PDB file of the backbone (N, CA, C, O) and the ligand in Angstrom, with CONECT records:
HET     ZN  A 101       1
ATOM      1  N   UNK A   1      88.540  85.331 111.253  1.00  0.00           N
ATOM      2  CA  UNK A   1      88.951  83.974 111.631  1.00  0.00           C
ATOM      3  C   UNK A   1      90.262  83.577 110.962  1.00  0.00           C
ATOM      4  O   UNK A   1      91.047  82.806 111.513  1.00  0.00           O
ATOM      5  N   UNK A   2      90.485  84.110 109.777  1.00  0.00           N
ATOM      6  CA  UNK A   2      91.703  83.689 109.087  1.00  0.00           C
ATOM      7  C   UNK A   2      92.945  84.132 109.847  1.00  0.00           C
ATOM      8  O   UNK A   2      93.944  83.415 109.897  1.00  0.00           O
ATOM      9  N   UNK A   3      92.873  85.311 110.432  1.00  0.00           N
ATOM     10  CA  UNK A   3      94.019  85.751 111.217  1.00  0.00           C
ATOM     11  C   UNK A   3      94.289  84.788 112.365  1.00  0.00           C
ATOM     12  O   UNK A   3      95.427  84.414 112.645  1.00  0.00           O
ATOM     13  N   UNK A   4      93.232  84.416 112.994  1.00  0.00           N
ATOM     14  CA  UNK A   4      93.366  83.484 114.106  1.00  0.00           C
ATOM     15  C   UNK A   4      94.006  82.185 113.653  1.00  0.00           C
ATOM     16  O   UNK A   4      94.896  81.647 114.311  1.00  0.00           O
ATOM     17  N   UNK A   5      93.536  81.696 112.520  1.00  0.00           N
ATOM     18  CA  UNK A   5      94.079  80.447 112.014  1.00  0.00           C
ATOM     19  C   UNK A   5      95.575  80.544 111.762  1.00  0.00           C
ATOM     20  O   UNK A   5      96.340  79.638 112.092  1.00  0.00           O
ATOM     21  N   UNK A   6      95.965  81.642 111.180  1.00  0.00           N
ATOM     22  CA  UNK A   6      97.386  81.791 110.893  1.00  0.00           C
ATOM     23  C   UNK A   6      98.193  81.879 112.184  1.00  0.00           C
ATOM     24  O   UNK A   6      99.229  81.231 112.336  1.00  0.00           O
ATOM     25  N   UNK A   7      97.706  82.677 113.087  1.00  0.00           N
ATOM     26  CA  UNK A   7      98.416  82.820 114.350  1.00  0.00           C
ATOM     27  C   UNK A   7      98.533  81.469 115.049  1.00  0.00           C
ATOM     28  O   UNK A   7      99.571  81.116 115.610  1.00  0.00           O
ATOM     29  N   UNK A   8      97.443  80.741 114.993  1.00  0.00           N
ATOM     30  CA  UNK A   8      97.441  79.427 115.607  1.00  0.00           C
ATOM     31  C   UNK A   8      98.434  78.514 114.908  1.00  0.00           C
ATOM     32  O   UNK A   8      99.197  77.787 115.545  1.00  0.00           O
ATOM     33  N   UNK A   9      98.407  78.568 113.608  1.00  0.00           N
ATOM     34  CA  UNK A   9      99.299  77.752 112.810  1.00  0.00           C
ATOM     35  C   UNK A   9     100.757  78.063 113.135  1.00  0.00           C
ATOM     36  O   UNK A   9     101.584  77.165 113.292  1.00  0.00           O
ATOM     37  N   UNK A  10     101.045  79.339 113.230  1.00  0.00           N
ATOM     38  CA  UNK A  10     102.421  79.738 113.509  1.00  0.00           C
ATOM     39  C   UNK A  10     102.835  79.357 114.926  1.00  0.00           C
ATOM     40  O   UNK A  10     103.983  78.992 115.181  1.00  0.00           O
ATOM     41  N   UNK A  11     101.894  79.449 115.817  1.00  0.00           N
ATOM     42  CA  UNK A  11     102.198  79.054 117.190  1.00  0.00           C
ATOM     43  C   UNK A  11     102.519  77.562 117.249  1.00  0.00           C
ATOM     44  O   UNK A  11     103.427  77.126 117.957  1.00  0.00           O
ATOM     45  N   UNK A  12     101.761  76.810 116.497  1.00  0.00           N
ATOM     46  CA  UNK A  12     102.032  75.372 116.425  1.00  0.00           C
ATOM     47  C   UNK A  12     103.386  75.123 115.806  1.00  0.00           C
ATOM     48  O   UNK A  12     104.160  74.273 116.246  1.00  0.00           O
ATOM     49  N   UNK A  13     103.639  75.881 114.789  1.00  0.00           N
ATOM     50  CA  UNK A  13     104.900  75.759 114.088  1.00  0.00           C
ATOM     51  C   UNK A  13     106.056  75.991 115.049  1.00  0.00           C
ATOM     52  O   UNK A  13     107.096  75.336 114.976  1.00  0.00           O
ATOM     53  N   UNK A  14     105.850  76.917 115.929  1.00  0.00           N
ATOM     54  CA  UNK A  14     106.882  77.219 116.898  1.00  0.00           C
ATOM     55  C   UNK A  14     107.122  76.076 117.865  1.00  0.00           C
ATOM     56  O   UNK A  14     108.261  75.789 118.231  1.00  0.00           O
ATOM     57  N   UNK A  15     106.051  75.430 118.274  1.00  0.00           N
ATOM     58  CA  UNK A  15     106.204  74.422 119.315  1.00  0.00           C
ATOM     59  C   UNK A  15     106.399  73.016 118.758  1.00  0.00           C
ATOM     60  O   UNK A  15     106.857  72.120 119.466  1.00  0.00           O
ATOM     61  N   UNK A  16     106.057  72.831 117.507  1.00  0.00           N
ATOM     62  CA  UNK A  16     106.157  71.491 116.934  1.00  0.00           C
ATOM     63  C   UNK A  16     107.007  71.485 115.670  1.00  0.00           C
ATOM     64  O   UNK A  16     106.549  71.101 114.594  1.00  0.00           O
ATOM     65  N   UNK A  17     108.200  71.900 115.818  1.00  0.00           N
ATOM     66  CA  UNK A  17     109.054  72.047 114.650  1.00  0.00           C
ATOM     67  C   UNK A  17     109.190  70.740 113.874  1.00  0.00           C
ATOM     68  O   UNK A  17     109.279  70.747 112.646  1.00  0.00           O
ATOM     69  N   UNK A  18     109.204  69.654 114.575  1.00  0.00           N
ATOM     70  CA  UNK A  18     109.418  68.374 113.909  1.00  0.00           C
ATOM     71  C   UNK A  18     108.242  67.961 113.040  1.00  0.00           C
ATOM     72  O   UNK A  18     108.384  67.171 112.107  1.00  0.00           O
ATOM     73  N   UNK A  19     107.098  68.502 113.358  1.00  0.00           N
ATOM     74  CA  UNK A  19     105.907  68.068 112.640  1.00  0.00           C
ATOM     75  C   UNK A  19     105.528  68.983 111.490  1.00  0.00           C
ATOM     76  O   UNK A  19     104.539  68.737 110.801  1.00  0.00           O
ATOM     77  N   UNK A  20     106.297  70.023 111.280  1.00  0.00           N
ATOM     78  CA  UNK A  20     105.798  71.035 110.372  1.00  0.00           C
ATOM     79  C   UNK A  20     106.154  70.798 108.915  1.00  0.00           C
ATOM     80  O   UNK A  20     105.645  71.485 108.029  1.00  0.00           O
ATOM     81  N   UNK A  21     107.010  69.848 108.665  1.00  0.00           N
ATOM     82  CA  UNK A  21     107.517  69.686 107.309  1.00  0.00           C
ATOM     83  C   UNK A  21     106.397  69.561 106.276  1.00  0.00           C
ATOM     84  O   UNK A  21     106.498  70.116 105.182  1.00  0.00           O
ATOM     85  N   UNK A  22     105.342  68.843 106.615  1.00  0.00           N
ATOM     86  CA  UNK A  22     104.274  68.665 105.660  1.00  0.00           C
ATOM     87  C   UNK A  22     103.392  69.891 105.463  1.00  0.00           C
ATOM     88  O   UNK A  22     102.833  70.087 104.384  1.00  0.00           O
ATOM     89  N   UNK A  23     103.267  70.707 106.485  1.00  0.00           N
ATOM     90  CA  UNK A  23     102.269  71.754 106.449  1.00  0.00           C
ATOM     91  C   UNK A  23     102.740  73.107 105.945  1.00  0.00           C
ATOM     92  O   UNK A  23     101.921  73.962 105.609  1.00  0.00           O
ATOM     93  N   UNK A  24     104.021  73.308 105.891  1.00  0.00           N
ATOM     94  CA  UNK A  24     104.552  74.623 105.550  1.00  0.00           C
ATOM     95  C   UNK A  24     105.448  74.470 104.331  1.00  0.00           C
ATOM     96  O   UNK A  24     106.191  73.497 104.204  1.00  0.00           O
ATOM     97  N   UNK A  25     105.365  75.430 103.455  1.00  0.00           N
ATOM     98  CA  UNK A  25     106.176  75.279 102.257  1.00  0.00           C
ATOM     99  C   UNK A  25     107.666  75.379 102.584  1.00  0.00           C
ATOM    100  O   UNK A  25     108.060  75.939 103.607  1.00  0.00           O
ATOM    101  N   UNK A  26     108.465  74.831 101.706  1.00  0.00           N
ATOM    102  CA  UNK A  26     109.878  74.640 102.028  1.00  0.00           C
ATOM    103  C   UNK A  26     110.637  75.938 102.234  1.00  0.00           C
ATOM    104  O   UNK A  26     111.535  76.025 103.071  1.00  0.00           O
ATOM    105  N   UNK A  27     110.264  76.936 101.465  1.00  0.00           N
ATOM    106  CA  UNK A  27     110.969  78.213 101.623  1.00  0.00           C
ATOM    107  C   UNK A  27     110.691  78.810 102.985  1.00  0.00           C
ATOM    108  O   UNK A  27     111.586  79.345 103.640  1.00  0.00           O
ATOM    109  N   UNK A  28     109.452  78.714 103.402  1.00  0.00           N
ATOM    110  CA  UNK A  28     109.092  79.245 104.710  1.00  0.00           C
ATOM    111  C   UNK A  28     109.786  78.462 105.810  1.00  0.00           C
ATOM    112  O   UNK A  28     110.295  79.029 106.778  1.00  0.00           O
ATOM    113  N   UNK A  29     109.795  77.169 105.642  1.00  0.00           N
ATOM    114  CA  UNK A  29     110.454  76.312 106.620  1.00  0.00           C
ATOM    115  C   UNK A  29     111.942  76.641 106.712  1.00  0.00           C
ATOM    116  O   UNK A  29     112.502  76.750 107.804  1.00  0.00           O
ATOM    117  N   UNK A  30     112.564  76.795 105.562  1.00  0.00           N
ATOM    118  CA  UNK A  30     113.992  77.111 105.534  1.00  0.00           C
ATOM    119  C   UNK A  30     114.257  78.455 106.206  1.00  0.00           C
ATOM    120  O   UNK A  30     115.216  78.621 106.960  1.00  0.00           O
ATOM    121  N   UNK A  31     113.387  79.397 105.913  1.00  0.00           N
ATOM    122  CA  UNK A  31     113.544  80.724 106.510  1.00  0.00           C
ATOM    123  C   UNK A  31     113.402  80.650 108.023  1.00  0.00           C
ATOM    124  O   UNK A  31     114.159  81.254 108.783  1.00  0.00           O
ATOM    125  N   UNK A  32     112.407  79.890 108.416  1.00  0.00           N
ATOM    126  CA  UNK A  32     112.151  79.737 109.844  1.00  0.00           C
ATOM    127  C   UNK A  32     113.336  79.077 110.549  1.00  0.00           C
ATOM    128  O   UNK A  32     113.766  79.518 111.616  1.00  0.00           O
ATOM    129  N   UNK A  33     113.846  78.032 109.943  1.00  0.00           N
ATOM    130  CA  UNK A  33     114.972  77.327 110.555  1.00  0.00           C
ATOM    131  C   UNK A  33     116.207  78.223 110.652  1.00  0.00           C
ATOM    132  O   UNK A  33     116.949  78.188 111.634  1.00  0.00           O
ATOM    133  N   UNK A  34     116.400  79.013 109.621  1.00  0.00           N
ATOM    134  CA  UNK A  34     117.548  79.907 109.603  1.00  0.00           C
ATOM    135  C   UNK A  34     117.408  80.977 110.689  1.00  0.00           C
ATOM    136  O   UNK A  34     118.357  81.291 111.406  1.00  0.00           O
ATOM    137  N   UNK A  35     116.216  81.514 110.784  1.00  0.00           N
ATOM    138  CA  UNK A  35     115.960  82.512 111.821  1.00  0.00           C
ATOM    139  C   UNK A  35     116.193  81.946 113.206  1.00  0.00           C
ATOM    140  O   UNK A  35     116.797  82.569 114.078  1.00  0.00           O
ATOM    141  N   UNK A  36     115.689  80.745 113.364  1.00  0.00           N
ATOM    142  CA  UNK A  36     115.794  80.115 114.674  1.00  0.00           C
ATOM    143  C   UNK A  36     117.258  79.904 115.041  1.00  0.00           C
ATOM    144  O   UNK A  36     117.659  80.079 116.192  1.00  0.00           O
ATOM    145  N   UNK A  37     118.042  79.527 114.046  1.00  0.00           N
ATOM    146  CA  UNK A  37     119.466  79.328 114.272  1.00  0.00           C
ATOM    147  C   UNK A  37     120.157  80.647 114.611  1.00  0.00           C
ATOM    148  O   UNK A  37     121.049  80.695 115.458  1.00  0.00           O
ATOM    149  N   UNK A  38     119.731  81.712 113.939  1.00  0.00           N
ATOM    150  CA  UNK A  38     120.376  83.014 114.134  1.00  0.00           C
ATOM    151  C   UNK A  38     119.935  83.719 115.398  1.00  0.00           C
ATOM    152  O   UNK A  38     120.748  84.309 116.109  1.00  0.00           O
ATOM    153  N   UNK A  39     118.656  83.655 115.672  1.00  0.00           N
ATOM    154  CA  UNK A  39     118.113  84.509 116.716  1.00  0.00           C
ATOM    155  C   UNK A  39     117.635  83.742 117.938  1.00  0.00           C
ATOM    156  O   UNK A  39     117.306  84.335 118.965  1.00  0.00           O
ATOM    157  N   UNK A  40     117.599  82.445 117.822  1.00  0.00           N
ATOM    158  CA  UNK A  40     117.078  81.691 118.945  1.00  0.00           C
ATOM    159  C   UNK A  40     115.577  81.757 118.966  1.00  0.00           C
ATOM    160  O   UNK A  40     114.929  81.487 117.955  1.00  0.00           O
ATOM    161  N   UNK A  41     115.011  82.112 120.098  1.00  0.00           N
ATOM    162  CA  UNK A  41     113.564  82.071 120.214  1.00  0.00           C
ATOM    163  C   UNK A  41     112.907  83.326 119.660  1.00  0.00           C
ATOM    164  O   UNK A  41     113.567  84.271 119.227  1.00  0.00           O
ATOM    165  N   UNK A  42     111.589  83.293 119.693  1.00  0.00           N
ATOM    166  CA  UNK A  42     110.836  84.489 119.328  1.00  0.00           C
ATOM    167  C   UNK A  42     111.129  84.969 117.913  1.00  0.00           C
ATOM    168  O   UNK A  42     111.423  86.145 117.701  1.00  0.00           O
ATOM    169  N   UNK A  43     111.051  84.081 116.965  1.00  0.00           N
ATOM    170  CA  UNK A  43     111.301  84.474 115.580  1.00  0.00           C
ATOM    171  C   UNK A  43     110.009  84.704 114.811  1.00  0.00           C
ATOM    172  O   UNK A  43     110.031  85.210 113.689  1.00  0.00           O
ATOM    173  N   UNK A  44     108.894  84.336 115.410  1.00  0.00           N
ATOM    174  CA  UNK A  44     107.599  84.641 114.802  1.00  0.00           C
ATOM    175  C   UNK A  44     106.896  85.623 115.715  1.00  0.00           C
ATOM    176  O   UNK A  44     106.548  85.298 116.850  1.00  0.00           O
ATOM    177  N   UNK A  45     106.693  86.814 115.212  1.00  0.00           N
ATOM    178  CA  UNK A  45     106.202  87.884 116.071  1.00  0.00           C
ATOM    179  C   UNK A  45     104.979  88.546 115.465  1.00  0.00           C
ATOM    180  O   UNK A  45     104.802  88.542 114.247  1.00  0.00           O
ATOM    181  N   UNK A  46     104.152  89.103 116.297  1.00  0.00           N
ATOM    182  CA  UNK A  46     102.982  89.823 115.836  1.00  0.00           C
ATOM    183  C   UNK A  46     103.335  91.232 115.392  1.00  0.00           C
ATOM    184  O   UNK A  46     104.364  91.796 115.766  1.00  0.00           O
ATOM    185  N   UNK A  47     102.443  91.773 114.583  1.00  0.00           N
ATOM    186  CA  UNK A  47     102.529  93.199 114.268  1.00  0.00           C
ATOM    187  C   UNK A  47     101.743  93.934 115.332  1.00  0.00           C
ATOM    188  O   UNK A  47     100.541  93.718 115.491  1.00  0.00           O
ATOM    189  N   UNK A  48     102.402  94.774 116.036  1.00  0.00           N
ATOM    190  CA  UNK A  48     101.780  95.462 117.156  1.00  0.00           C
ATOM    191  C   UNK A  48     101.691  96.954 116.846  1.00  0.00           C
ATOM    192  O   UNK A  48     102.699  97.660 116.865  1.00  0.00           O
ATOM    193  N   UNK A  49     100.486  97.426 116.562  1.00  0.00           N
ATOM    194  CA  UNK A  49     100.288  98.835 116.227  1.00  0.00           C
ATOM    195  C   UNK A  49     101.217  99.291 115.114  1.00  0.00           C
ATOM    196  O   UNK A  49     101.763 100.394 115.155  1.00  0.00           O
ATOM    197  N   UNK A  50     101.386  98.434 114.128  1.00  0.00           N
ATOM    198  CA  UNK A  50     102.162  98.822 112.959  1.00  0.00           C
ATOM    199  C   UNK A  50     103.670  98.703 113.130  1.00  0.00           C
ATOM    200  O   UNK A  50     104.435  99.077 112.241  1.00  0.00           O
ATOM    201  N   UNK A  51     104.086  98.186 114.264  1.00  0.00           N
ATOM    202  CA  UNK A  51     105.518  97.960 114.435  1.00  0.00           C
ATOM    203  C   UNK A  51     105.787  96.473 114.616  1.00  0.00           C
ATOM    204  O   UNK A  51     104.918  95.713 115.043  1.00  0.00           O
ATOM    205  N   UNK A  52     106.987  96.085 114.287  1.00  0.00           N
ATOM    206  CA  UNK A  52     107.408  94.697 114.444  1.00  0.00           C
ATOM    207  C   UNK A  52     107.431  94.330 115.925  1.00  0.00           C
ATOM    208  O   UNK A  52     107.990  95.061 116.742  1.00  0.00           O
ATOM    209  N   UNK A  53     106.829  93.210 116.264  1.00  0.00           N
ATOM    210  CA  UNK A  53     106.817  92.770 117.650  1.00  0.00           C
ATOM    211  C   UNK A  53     108.178  92.281 118.136  1.00  0.00           C
ATOM    212  O   UNK A  53     108.376  92.065 119.332  1.00  0.00           O
ATOM    213  N   UNK A  54     109.101  92.111 117.217  1.00  0.00           N
ATOM    214  CA  UNK A  54     110.440  91.654 117.592  1.00  0.00           C
ATOM    215  C   UNK A  54     111.397  92.806 117.847  1.00  0.00           C
ATOM    216  O   UNK A  54     111.986  92.912 118.923  1.00  0.00           O
ATOM    217  N   UNK A  55     111.547  93.668 116.846  1.00  0.00           N
ATOM    218  CA  UNK A  55     112.554  94.731 116.952  1.00  0.00           C
ATOM    219  C   UNK A  55     111.937  96.104 117.170  1.00  0.00           C
ATOM    220  O   UNK A  55     112.648  97.078 117.415  1.00  0.00           O
ATOM    221  N   UNK A  56     110.588  96.184 117.078  1.00  0.00           N
ATOM    222  CA  UNK A  56     109.860  97.423 117.339  1.00  0.00           C
ATOM    223  C   UNK A  56     110.146  98.540 116.342  1.00  0.00           C
ATOM    224  O   UNK A  56     109.931  99.717 116.630  1.00  0.00           O
ATOM    225  N   UNK A  57     110.623  98.164 115.192  1.00  0.00           N
ATOM    226  CA  UNK A  57     110.744  99.150 114.119  1.00  0.00           C
ATOM    227  C   UNK A  57     109.392  99.323 113.455  1.00  0.00           C
ATOM    228  O   UNK A  57     108.633  98.364 113.320  1.00  0.00           O
ATOM    229  N   UNK A  58     109.091 100.545 113.041  1.00  0.00           N
ATOM    230  CA  UNK A  58     107.850 100.766 112.311  1.00  0.00           C
ATOM    231  C   UNK A  58     107.950 100.065 110.965  1.00  0.00           C
ATOM    232  O   UNK A  58     108.955 100.167 110.262  1.00  0.00           O
ATOM    233  N   UNK A  59     106.878  99.349 110.623  1.00  0.00           N
ATOM    234  CA  UNK A  59     106.893  98.572 109.393  1.00  0.00           C
ATOM    235  C   UNK A  59     106.336  99.380 108.235  1.00  0.00           C
ATOM    236  O   UNK A  59     105.447 100.212 108.416  1.00  0.00           O
ATOM    237  N   UNK A  60     106.865  99.131 107.042  1.00  0.00           N
ATOM    238  CA  UNK A  60     106.244  99.745 105.873  1.00  0.00           C
ATOM    239  C   UNK A  60     104.801  99.288 105.771  1.00  0.00           C
ATOM    240  O   UNK A  60     104.486  98.133 106.057  1.00  0.00           O
ATOM    241  N   UNK A  61     103.937 100.185 105.367  1.00  0.00           N
ATOM    242  CA  UNK A  61     102.523  99.848 105.279  1.00  0.00           C
ATOM    243  C   UNK A  61     102.320  98.634 104.384  1.00  0.00           C
ATOM    244  O   UNK A  61     101.417  97.829 104.611  1.00  0.00           O
ATOM    245  N   UNK A  62     103.154  98.510 103.380  1.00  0.00           N
ATOM    246  CA  UNK A  62     103.028  97.377 102.467  1.00  0.00           C
ATOM    247  C   UNK A  62     103.214  96.045 103.195  1.00  0.00           C
ATOM    248  O   UNK A  62     102.521  95.071 102.904  1.00  0.00           O
ATOM    249  N   UNK A  63     104.128  96.011 104.116  1.00  0.00           N
ATOM    250  CA  UNK A  63     104.347  94.789 104.879  1.00  0.00           C
ATOM    251  C   UNK A  63     103.124  94.437 105.712  1.00  0.00           C
ATOM    252  O   UNK A  63     102.719  93.279 105.814  1.00  0.00           O
ATOM    253  N   UNK A  64     102.553  95.476 106.301  1.00  0.00           N
ATOM    254  CA  UNK A  64     101.367  95.257 107.131  1.00  0.00           C
ATOM    255  C   UNK A  64     100.214  94.737 106.277  1.00  0.00           C
ATOM    256  O   UNK A  64      99.503  93.806 106.655  1.00  0.00           O
ATOM    257  N   UNK A  65     100.053  95.366 105.115  1.00  0.00           N
ATOM    258  CA  UNK A  65      98.955  94.971 104.239  1.00  0.00           C
ATOM    259  C   UNK A  65      99.150  93.544 103.724  1.00  0.00           C
ATOM    260  O   UNK A  65      98.200  92.762 103.692  1.00  0.00           O
ATOM    261  N   UNK A  66     100.344  93.214 103.332  1.00  0.00           N
ATOM    262  CA  UNK A  66     100.619  91.861 102.851  1.00  0.00           C
ATOM    263  C   UNK A  66     100.340  90.840 103.928  1.00  0.00           C
ATOM    264  O   UNK A  66      99.762  89.781 103.683  1.00  0.00           O
ATOM    265  N   UNK A  67     100.759  91.179 105.106  1.00  0.00           N
ATOM    266  CA  UNK A  67     100.572  90.285 106.232  1.00  0.00           C
ATOM    267  C   UNK A  67      99.085  90.111 106.518  1.00  0.00           C
ATOM    268  O   UNK A  67      98.614  89.013 106.815  1.00  0.00           O
ATOM    269  N   UNK A  68      98.376  91.198 106.422  1.00  0.00           N
ATOM    270  CA  UNK A  68      96.939  91.203 106.634  1.00  0.00           C
ATOM    271  C   UNK A  68      96.244  90.304 105.622  1.00  0.00           C
ATOM    272  O   UNK A  68      95.301  89.585 105.952  1.00  0.00           O
ATOM    273  N   UNK A  69      96.727  90.356 104.384  1.00  0.00           N
ATOM    274  CA  UNK A  69      96.129  89.559 103.326  1.00  0.00           C
ATOM    275  C   UNK A  69      96.451  88.087 103.432  1.00  0.00           C
ATOM    276  O   UNK A  69      95.757  87.252 102.851  1.00  0.00           O
ATOM    277  N   UNK A  70      97.483  87.766 104.159  1.00  0.00           N
ATOM    278  CA  UNK A  70      97.899  86.370 104.360  1.00  0.00           C
ATOM    279  C   UNK A  70      98.146  85.630 103.064  1.00  0.00           C
ATOM    280  O   UNK A  70      97.974  84.413 102.996  1.00  0.00           O
ATOM    281  N   UNK A  71      98.541  86.345 102.055  1.00  0.00           N
ATOM    282  CA  UNK A  71      98.827  85.644 100.817  1.00  0.00           C
ATOM    283  C   UNK A  71     100.269  85.193 100.775  1.00  0.00           C
ATOM    284  O   UNK A  71     100.653  84.366  99.947  1.00  0.00           O
ATOM    285  N   UNK A  72     101.046  85.728 101.653  1.00  0.00           N
ATOM    286  CA  UNK A  72     102.427  85.298 101.730  1.00  0.00           C
ATOM    287  C   UNK A  72     102.903  85.461 103.161  1.00  0.00           C
ATOM    288  O   UNK A  72     102.304  86.178 103.962  1.00  0.00           O
ATOM    289  N   UNK A  73     103.992  84.779 103.459  1.00  0.00           N
ATOM    290  CA  UNK A  73     104.625  84.988 104.746  1.00  0.00           C
ATOM    291  C   UNK A  73     105.459  86.254 104.645  1.00  0.00           C
ATOM    292  O   UNK A  73     106.277  86.400 103.737  1.00  0.00           O
ATOM    293  N   UNK A  74     105.249  87.150 105.568  1.00  0.00           N
ATOM    294  CA  UNK A  74     105.926  88.438 105.529  1.00  0.00           C
ATOM    295  C   UNK A  74     106.979  88.493 106.624  1.00  0.00           C
ATOM    296  O   UNK A  74     106.747  88.111 107.771  1.00  0.00           O
ATOM    297  N   UNK A  75     108.134  88.979 106.227  1.00  0.00           N
ATOM    298  CA  UNK A  75     109.201  89.155 107.205  1.00  0.00           C
ATOM    299  C   UNK A  75     109.422  90.628 107.492  1.00  0.00           C
ATOM    300  O   UNK A  75     109.174  91.485 106.645  1.00  0.00           O
ATOM    301  N   UNK A  76     109.887  90.904 108.680  1.00  0.00           N
ATOM    302  CA  UNK A  76     110.269  92.267 109.015  1.00  0.00           C
ATOM    303  C   UNK A  76     111.495  92.656 108.197  1.00  0.00           C
ATOM    304  O   UNK A  76     112.487  91.927 108.182  1.00  0.00           O
ATOM    305  N   UNK A  77     111.435  93.798 107.517  1.00  0.00           N
ATOM    306  CA  UNK A  77     112.585  94.218 106.710  1.00  0.00           C
ATOM    307  C   UNK A  77     113.804  94.555 107.558  1.00  0.00           C
ATOM    308  O   UNK A  77     114.931  94.568 107.062  1.00  0.00           O
ATOM    309  N   UNK A  78     113.579  94.821 108.802  1.00  0.00           N
ATOM    310  CA  UNK A  78     114.705  95.184 109.661  1.00  0.00           C
ATOM    311  C   UNK A  78     115.357  93.958 110.313  1.00  0.00           C
ATOM    312  O   UNK A  78     116.571  93.779 110.213  1.00  0.00           O
ATOM    313  N   UNK A  79     114.579  93.135 110.962  1.00  0.00           N
ATOM    314  CA  UNK A  79     115.169  92.039 111.728  1.00  0.00           C
ATOM    315  C   UNK A  79     114.895  90.682 111.101  1.00  0.00           C
ATOM    316  O   UNK A  79     115.434  89.670 111.550  1.00  0.00           O
ATOM    317  N   UNK A  80     114.058  90.651 110.060  1.00  0.00           N
ATOM    318  CA  UNK A  80     113.781  89.427 109.302  1.00  0.00           C
ATOM    319  C   UNK A  80     112.931  88.403 110.045  1.00  0.00           C
ATOM    320  O   UNK A  80     112.715  87.298 109.549  1.00  0.00           O
ATOM    321  N   UNK A  81     112.455  88.760 111.213  1.00  0.00           N
ATOM    322  CA  UNK A  81     111.530  87.851 111.877  1.00  0.00           C
ATOM    323  C   UNK A  81     110.252  87.695 111.049  1.00  0.00           C
ATOM    324  O   UNK A  81     109.863  88.597 110.307  1.00  0.00           O
ATOM    325  N   UNK A  82     109.623  86.559 111.190  1.00  0.00           N
ATOM    326  CA  UNK A  82     108.377  86.313 110.473  1.00  0.00           C
ATOM    327  C   UNK A  82     107.232  87.006 111.212  1.00  0.00           C
ATOM    328  O   UNK A  82     107.067  86.868 112.424  1.00  0.00           O
ATOM    329  N   UNK A  83     106.457  87.749 110.440  1.00  0.00           N
ATOM    330  CA  UNK A  83     105.383  88.540 111.041  1.00  0.00           C
ATOM    331  C   UNK A  83     104.039  87.871 110.854  1.00  0.00           C
ATOM    332  O   UNK A  83     103.779  87.260 109.818  1.00  0.00           O
ATOM    333  N   UNK A  84     103.204  87.983 111.833  1.00  0.00           N
ATOM    334  CA  UNK A  84     101.823  87.603 111.626  1.00  0.00           C
ATOM    335  C   UNK A  84     100.925  88.714 112.134  1.00  0.00           C
ATOM    336  O   UNK A  84     101.320  89.554 112.943  1.00  0.00           O
ATOM    337  N   UNK A  85      99.722  88.686 111.636  1.00  0.00           N
ATOM    338  CA  UNK A  85      98.793  89.777 111.890  1.00  0.00           C
ATOM    339  C   UNK A  85      97.561  89.232 112.565  1.00  0.00           C
ATOM    340  O   UNK A  85      97.026  88.203 112.152  1.00  0.00           O
ATOM    341  N   UNK A  86      97.112  89.899 113.583  1.00  0.00           N
ATOM    342  CA  UNK A  86      95.811  89.575 114.135  1.00  0.00           C
ATOM    343  C   UNK A  86      95.005  90.853 114.246  1.00  0.00           C
ATOM    344  O   UNK A  86      95.550  91.957 114.268  1.00  0.00           O
ATOM    345  N   UNK A  87      93.712  90.681 114.315  1.00  0.00           N
ATOM    346  CA  UNK A  87      92.835  91.839 114.349  1.00  0.00           C
ATOM    347  C   UNK A  87      93.118  92.719 115.565  1.00  0.00           C
ATOM    348  O   UNK A  87      92.957  93.938 115.509  1.00  0.00           O
ATOM    349  N   UNK A  88      93.527  92.116 116.624  1.00  0.00           N
ATOM    350  CA  UNK A  88      93.799  92.883 117.834  1.00  0.00           C
ATOM    351  C   UNK A  88      94.958  93.845 117.625  1.00  0.00           C
ATOM    352  O   UNK A  88      95.102  94.835 118.343  1.00  0.00           O
ATOM    353  N   UNK A  89      95.780  93.536 116.631  1.00  0.00           N
ATOM    354  CA  UNK A  89      96.938  94.378 116.386  1.00  0.00           C
ATOM    355  C   UNK A  89      96.657  95.466 115.369  1.00  0.00           C
ATOM    356  O   UNK A  89      97.545  96.231 114.991  1.00  0.00           O
ATOM    357  N   UNK A  90      95.434  95.523 114.943  1.00  0.00           N
ATOM    358  CA  UNK A  90      95.065  96.385 113.827  1.00  0.00           C
ATOM    359  C   UNK A  90      95.127  97.872 114.172  1.00  0.00           C
ATOM    360  O   UNK A  90      95.342  98.706 113.292  1.00  0.00           O
ATOM    361  N   UNK A  91      94.944  98.194 115.413  1.00  0.00           N
ATOM    362  CA  UNK A  91      94.774  99.573 115.837  1.00  0.00           C
ATOM    363  C   UNK A  91      95.943 100.443 115.416  1.00  0.00           C
ATOM    364  O   UNK A  91      97.110 100.076 115.544  1.00  0.00           O
ATOM    365  N   UNK A  92      95.583 101.600 114.914  1.00  0.00           N
ATOM    366  CA  UNK A  92      96.590 102.629 114.636  1.00  0.00           C
ATOM    367  C   UNK A  92      97.515 102.319 113.472  1.00  0.00           C
ATOM    368  O   UNK A  92      98.492 103.031 113.239  1.00  0.00           O
ATOM    369  N   UNK A  93      97.208 101.262 112.747  1.00  0.00           N
ATOM    370  CA  UNK A  93      98.043 100.951 111.596  1.00  0.00           C
ATOM    371  C   UNK A  93      97.835 101.956 110.476  1.00  0.00           C
ATOM    372  O   UNK A  93      98.771 102.340 109.775  1.00  0.00           O
ATOM    373  N   UNK A  94      96.598 102.368 110.328  1.00  0.00           N
ATOM    374  CA  UNK A  94      96.255 103.153 109.151  1.00  0.00           C
ATOM    375  C   UNK A  94      96.278 104.663 109.382  1.00  0.00           C
ATOM    376  O   UNK A  94      95.688 105.408 108.600  1.00  0.00           O
ATOM    377  N   UNK A  95      96.919 105.110 110.395  1.00  0.00           N
ATOM    378  CA  UNK A  95      96.872 106.553 110.639  1.00  0.00           C
ATOM    379  C   UNK A  95      97.807 107.331 109.725  1.00  0.00           C
ATOM    380  O   UNK A  95      97.877 108.556 109.813  1.00  0.00           O
TER     381      UNK A  95
HETATM  382 ZN    ZN A 101     111.619  93.422 113.221  1.00  0.00          ZN2+
END
């Protein structure tokens, strides 16, 4: 359920930028705003089979694990998009 919550939260964050100031820490917000300015849309992407949903680069396992743990917001080391993890994306990560 926690994955779902995060994904939901991020989806809201995407559509309700004006309302997010209270709910997201400032560093994350700043990062998000910067990404949005640089890349336009689609700055929050899922991890899909161990690759970034934005640039499709294979992610370091550490990034996947951190994202899975949801203890921090994880960015793609290649494109810097914010990553989120859902159970559906779990397949083939650990091979
Ligand atoms: Zn990427």
